[in-house]
Backbone bond lengths (Angstrom), bond angles and torsions (degrees), N, CA, C in turn:
res aa  C-N    CA-C-N  psi(-1)  N-CA   C-N-CA  omega(-1)  CA-C   N-CA-C  phi
1 X - - - 1.440 - - 1.530 108.88 -
2 X 1.346 117.47 129.63 1.472 118.75 -178.98 1.525 111.26 -67.35
3 X 1.293 113.97 143.52 1.460 119.99 179.17 1.522 108.96 -84.30
4 X 1.342 117.77 140.01 1.455 122.58 178.26 1.515 109.12 -71.03
5 X 1.328 116.04 129.27 1.456 121.34 177.42 1.520 107.87 -120.35
6 X 1.304 117.05 119.89 1.457 121.03 178.71 1.524 109.64 -75.48
7 X 1.307 115.34 132.26 1.452 119.63 176.36 1.525 109.54 -78.46
8 X 1.317 116.73 143.30 1.465 118.39 179.63 1.529 109.84 -66.41
9 X 1.303 115.61 146.87 1.458 118.79 177.81 1.528 108.94 -73.33
10 X 1.293 114.79 159.40 1.460 120.82 -179.25 1.526 108.04 -132.53
11 X 1.332 116.52 71.70 1.464 118.90 -177.14 1.523 111.49 -69.31
12 X 1.322 114.30 153.17 1.462 120.69 176.62 1.534 108.28 -62.44
13 X 1.333 117.67 134.69 1.474 119.77 178.23 1.527 110.79 -61.17
14 X 1.295 115.60 147.38 1.460 121.49 178.28 1.520 109.44 -102.07
15 X 1.328 116.45 140.67 1.470 118.54 179.55 1.519 110.70 -68.79
16 X 1.327 116.04 153.17 1.461 118.59 177.36 1.528 109.88 -69.58
17 X 1.297 115.30 156.86 1.464 119.92 178.28 1.526 109.09 -77.66
18 X 1.317 115.40 127.07 1.464 120.21 -179.94 1.523 109.70 -70.55
19 X 1.338 117.09 138.01 1.462 119.08 177.80 1.527 110.89 -62.07
20 X 1.295 115.68 149.26 1.453 120.79 177.44 1.515 111.24 -71.74
21 X 1.325 117.06 166.56 1.469 120.87 -175.99 1.530 113.73 -64.54
22 X 1.308 117.68 -20.95 1.474 120.10 -178.54 1.520 113.05 -105.72
23 X 1.326 118.44 9.11 1.464 119.99 -176.30 1.520 112.85 -80.92
24 X 1.321 118.01 -24.09 1.471 120.55 176.47 1.519 107.74 -94.48
25 X 1.330 116.08 127.18 1.459 120.01 -178.09 1.528 112.13 -85.32
26 X 1.353 117.36 -12.48 1.460 120.95 177.62 1.512 114.42 76.29
27 X 1.331 117.64 13.96 1.465 119.44 -177.77 1.526 113.18 -98.15
28 X 1.323 118.22 8.60 1.465 120.64 176.69 1.516 113.91 76.94
29 X 1.298 117.86 35.53 1.469 121.65 178.73 1.526 110.32 -55.73
30 X 1.330 118.16 144.77 1.473 120.43 178.67 1.528 112.26 -63.96
31 X 1.324 118.79 -29.51 1.459 123.17 177.45 1.526 108.51 -119.19
32 X 1.312 115.61 67.18 1.461 120.68 -179.07 1.532 109.64 -67.33
33 X 1.320 116.18 141.91 1.462 119.98 179.59 1.531 111.26 -60.76
34 X 1.321 117.69 -29.59 1.464 120.54 179.02 1.527 111.16 -70.72
35 X 1.330 117.20 -36.83 1.462 121.14 175.90 1.522 110.60 -67.01
36 X 1.335 116.50 -43.42 1.461 120.42 179.15 1.526 110.45 -63.82
37 X 1.318 116.77 -40.03 1.462 120.60 177.57 1.531 110.27 -63.37
38 X 1.301 117.40 -42.37 1.467 121.18 179.01 1.531 111.06 -60.26
39 X 1.328 116.67 -42.06 1.465 120.66 178.03 1.528 110.94 -65.29
40 X 1.328 116.53 -42.75 1.466 120.62 178.60 1.528 110.67 -64.05
41 X 1.325 116.78 -37.54 1.460 121.51 179.95 1.529 110.47 -66.22
42 X 1.320 117.30 -39.16 1.472 120.81 176.64 1.526 110.58 -63.46
43 X 1.337 117.27 -43.80 1.465 120.78 178.20 1.526 110.63 -63.51
44 X 1.335 116.59 -41.42 1.456 121.05 178.52 1.527 110.41 -61.01
45 X 1.313 117.52 -47.19 1.468 120.82 -178.68 1.525 111.40 -61.20
46 X 1.331 116.82 -39.73 1.471 120.32 177.49 1.527 110.25 -66.58
47 X 1.325 117.28 -43.08 1.464 120.93 179.42 1.525 110.77 -65.25
48 X 1.334 117.00 -38.31 1.454 120.68 179.20 1.526 110.95 -67.24
49 X 1.318 117.21 -40.33 1.469 120.62 177.80 1.527 110.42 -62.36
50 X 1.324 117.04 -42.65 1.466 120.64 178.69 1.524 110.47 -66.29
51 X 1.329 116.92 -39.71 1.464 120.96 178.65 1.519 110.69 -63.49
52 X 1.335 116.99 -42.10 1.466 120.86 179.31 1.525 111.68 -63.10
53 X 1.325 117.38 -33.15 1.465 120.02 175.64 1.521 110.81 -65.99
54 X 1.331 116.15 -35.68 1.466 120.19 179.10 1.522 112.31 -78.52
55 X 1.337 116.82 -20.03 1.467 122.57 -177.20 1.534 109.55 -129.90
56 X 1.312 117.97 67.41 1.477 120.30 -175.08 1.516 113.69 -64.20
57 X 1.321 118.88 -21.24 1.458 120.85 -178.74 1.531 113.44 -92.20
58 X 1.314 117.10 0.10 1.470 120.53 -178.33 1.527 110.09 -73.59
59 X 1.314 114.99 153.04 1.472 119.95 176.05 1.521 109.40 -63.52
60 X 1.293 115.44 142.04 1.484 119.37 -179.48 1.481 110.18 -101.26
């Protein structure tokens, strides 16, 4: 008898949390929170596009 195997869930990706208005000090840090947020946002958008391909009937 085949064993039941649960398929992993595939939740919709969540957007990164936007930095607050006072989180950037404006001094040109090499790892500015705004730069890190921009990178996270790009990854989120790519993950969301891939998720939408896997879930074409999901609300957009």
